[in-house]
C-alpha angles and dihedrals in degrees: 000000000000123000090266090059096249125121110271091241096042110132095014118125096243103024090217103148091121094058132088121230116227088238089062096063093082089053092049092050090049092050089050091049091051092047091051092046090053091048091046089238135126112270123233107278122228119223114289125232132183092220136018125193114198121194118198093008089174087071092064125086120237088252091055092047090050091053091049088052089054088055094063115100116239116224130348122305 
């Protein structure tokens, strides 16, 4: 709700205030990592991959690149 009592997306073309943009996932994972660090707990782990190929890496933010780095498996399974 906004201060005027209306829904935050009221009157917008798509009414999508209750959705998450793909670009927001890196931020959500970082907030979870910081929360876990503060609580001295293990953060939620993103999916793990043996290899990542990134095209146009210059288009990613440092936060997004950090999250991608956390997705790389360590060692051989």
